[in-house]
Structure formats: structure tokens, C-alpha cells
N, C-alpha and C positions, 0 to 999 in steps of 0.2 A: 396469461404468461407474464405480461408486463407488470402487473401488480406484485408478482413474486420477485421479479428482478429489481424493481426500484429500490427496496430497502437494502438489498445486497450490494448495489452499486452506488449507494448514497454518497454524495460528494463530501460529506463530513464524517460519517461513521460507518461507511460501507466496508466490505471486505478488503478492497485495495488499500484503503487508508489504515485500517486496523493492522493488516499484515505488514504494511510499510512501517508503522510505528513499532510493531513487535521486533522487526528486523533491526531497526535503528537502536532499540533498547538492547538487543542482543549484542550488537557491535559495541555499544557503550560498556556493557558488563565485561565483555572480553578485554576491552582496553583497560578497565579498572583492575582486573584480576591478573593481567599479564605481568610477567617478571620484567624487571628493568635491568638492562636495556631491553626494549621490546624487540623480539626477533623479527627477521624479515618475513618468516612464515606467518607469524601472528599479524603483522602489518598487512600482508596479502589477504588474510582471512577477514580482517576488519574491513578492508576495502571492498571485498566481495559482498559482505553483508550490507555495507552502505550503498553499493551500486544496486543490489537486489531490492533494497528498500525503495530506492528511487524508481526503479522499473515498475514495481507493484503500485506505488503511489500514482504513477503516471496513468495507470488504468482507470483512475477515478473519472477520467473524461468520458467513459462510457455512460456515466450518469446523464450527460447531456444528450446522448443518442437515445437513451430510453425516454427522456422527456420529449424529444422530437417525435418519437414513435407514438407516444401517448397522445400528443397533440393531433397527429395525423389520424389516429384511429378513433379519436373522440373518447378515449378512456379517461376516467377521472385522474387528475394529477394530485401530487402531494403538496 
């Protein structure tokens, strides 16, 4: 099971990092395409994408938990 999780939770290009990047890019696109002046609703939406991106990116720390489990179980590391 750990060999399957390791790439998904990779600290550089795992799912949390990629999803965080995608959400940040979405927020950027919304900002670039918004009418000026930017409405409060659009600003709230942009903030929500930014915060969600940070939350997903924070999950990259699971990478270290998987590494510890691999060390404890003797599974080969990456």
C-alpha cells in the first residue's frame, strides 16, 4: 500500500501540490478575466480559491508520514 501512496503524496509533484497549483491558477484566471472594478462577489470567490489552494498544498506533509511508515516497515524508499 505504501508504494502506491508515495507518488500520490510526493512533496514536489503529488496530488496536493498539483491541486493547489491548479486552484491558484484558477484564481489567477478569474482575476484576469474579471470586469473592473472587481465585484465583492468575485473577490470572495478569488479568496476562496486561494484559501482552498493553501489547504490542499498543506496536505503535502503527509509525504513525511508515508516516509516514516516506510522506514518503520522496512519498505524501500524513493
